[in-house]
Residue, then its C-alpha position, 0 to 999 in steps of 0.5 A: m420922346d423927352i421934350i421936357p427940357l425944351i419946354e423948360w427952356l422955351g415954355e409950353s406955348p412957344t414949344a407948341a408954336l415951334f412944333g407947328l413951325i417944324t410941321g409947317i416947314t416939312f409940309g411946305v417943302a414936301a407939298q411944293r416939290s410934289r405938287f400935291c393938290l386935291r383939286a387937280a386930283t379930283v379934276e383928273f378923276a372927273r375927266r376919267q384920267m388916273g394921272a400924276s395928280v391922282a397918284v400923288w394925292l393917293l400916295t400922300f393919303s396912304t402914307a399918312l394912314a401908314w405913318v399915323q396908324g403905325a405911330a398909334l400902334l407904337d403908342f407914339m400917339r392916341p387917335a382918341d385924344a385928337r380934338m376932332m375925335a374927342v368932340t361932337g362931330s357934325w354929319s350935316g356939316a361934313i356933307i354941306g361944308g364938304l360940298m361947298f369946299g369942293v366947289g370952292m377949290v375948283l373955282a379957286r383952282g386950289c384948296s386952301g393948303r395949295l393956295l398957301v403953298l402957291a402964295s409962297t412961290g410968288n402967286l399973287r392970285s393965291i395970296t389974295s384968295g388966301l386972304i379972303f379964305a382966312v377972313v371968311a373962315q374967321m367970320s364963320l368961326h367967331g363973326w357974322l357967319a358963325p350963327l349960320r354955321d352953328r345951325l347947319a352943323m347942328l342939323w345932324t350930329t354924332k351921338g355921345g359927345t364924341n366923333v365916330n372912330l370908323l375902325d371901332a364902328f366897324r369892329l376892325p382890328e387896330w392894325s387894319g388902318f396901317a394895313l389899308g395904308l400899305v395897300l393904298a400906297i401900293l396902288a398909288l405906286v402902280i399908278s405912278r409907274k404908269n405915269r412915269i413919275g420920278a422917285p423925287r416927286l414920290i418921296f416928297a409926296s410921301g413927305v406930305g403924309f409924314a408931315v401929318a404924322l409929325g404934327w399928330v405925334l408932336t402935339f400928342n407928346l406935348s399934351q402928355v407933359a404940359f401943365d395947361p391943356v394942349t390941343v392934339t392936332s396936325a396939319t389943317f388950314t381952315g382954323p389955323s389960317a383964321n387964328t394966324l390972321m387974328f394973331f397979327l391983329e390982336s393986341n395980346p396974341v397967344l402963341e400956339f401950334d396953329v400960329g407956327l404951322v401957317p408961317g412954317v408952310v410959307i417958309g418951307a414952300f418959299f425956300a423949296s421953290y426958290f432953290a428949285g428956280e421956280f419962284k415967279w411972280q404971277g397975277f390974275e389972267n383976267e377979271a373973270n378968273m379973279r371973280r371965280a377965285f374970290i368966290g371959290a375962296a369964300l366958299m372954302g372959308f365957310g365950307g371948311m369951317l363947317a366941315g370941320g377941316c379943309a382938304i388937308g385937315a379933314g381929308v388927310s389929317g382927320g382921315s388918317i385917324f379914321v374920324g367918321t365925319a372927316w371921311l364923309a367930308l372928304f367924300a363930299m369934297w370929291i363930289g363937289a369938285m367933280a360936279t363943278d369941273l363937269l358943269v363949269d370947266q368942261r361944259g363952260p365957255a372957257a374950259l380949264p386944263a386939269 
């Protein structure tokens, strides 16, 4: 992939932002049309249902594995160069932050990525919850909550100054990640067939996984030719939401992949919903729903930053390159979400549908 002419034309930082925009638009369109949502999948699973949401999530996760690991086998990217793999990981952060994020996404009725997509379709609840999420994430990164996040993250960390590559830790061959992706994709298609999910929704679900691979490949290739250091990353919404917020508040903002990613999702999801006739202004049903949404958004903002990523960043992007703490964070998110649905929504005074 020869991107040097593009860099010479735009510059390195604008090129990174453009790559983020392309990744975001791809993600936004695919996520909106497939109704991809980890919260919905965990709720279905908690209620002993292997329904459409589980099938869509599993297909997204499996195709992300297949696309990313296939790209790695073809030398289009190197997982070892990814920022979340190249820095010290936090096991304690993955557990505590993952549980908090799982609780928060059930209370807010959507993970951070889902809130961003819904906000782009006219959902005012998601817009306000998303803003709270971004503010708390920024507070956890550089603000008042940063010392607490650091203390919790340092309780239990990975050794050697880097994260753990699960394929290397279990001494598995390089092709095993790609093979696992194919096996999980077949399982997802079996569940999809039982739920009679149409081909368009399945294609868009796999498109979410493709967007993750696209982000990894684009940022990796940029890092190989850029003069200044470039973070090798992909779709994630905790740090990028905080960075995008500050981009519009600082006097000297800097363009980067994150700043293009979030607006890209908004653009993609908006046009996907508009042309499908699904754009509709919606608000809060009552004060109780507003209160739980705000609490959930705050928990996700801190939990996602502590866990090293959100349901997309850790759960799909980090999972696709087999980052050890990302897989643990994803597991903790499932546990936190399932427990919250069981204790709050299934046994609460006003049970919510899956």
